[in-house]
ZATI-400910 format. One record per residue (C-alpha): x negated, y, z; residue in three letters. Coordinates in steps of 0.02 Angstrom, whole numbers, padded with zeros to 5 digits, always signed. Example, Ala and Ser with C-alpha at 12.3 -4.5 7.8 and 13.67 -1.06 7.14 Angstrom:
% ZATI-400910
-00615-00225+00390ALA
-00684-00053+00357SER
//
This chain:
% ZATI-400910
+02603+06651+18940MET
+02511+06488+18919LYS
+02588+06338+19006PHE
+02479+06198+19068TYR
+02522+06015+19070ARG
+02515+05946+19248PRO
+02355+05850+19207ALA
+02266+06009+19148GLU
+02318+06140+19273ARG
+02238+06170+19443PRO
+02344+06115+19591ALA
+02376+06292+19651SER
+02456+06427+19541PRO
+02336+06556+19614SER
+02194+06459+19531GLN
+02273+06462+19357TRP
+02183+06571+19229PRO
+02269+06734+19189SER
+02363+06737+19024PRO
+02284+06852+18896GLU
//
């Protein structure tokens, strides 16, 4: 799974891209 730095990731986990 890719982890996002707080500055990169959307505010809501449901908006995060799916790991591939």
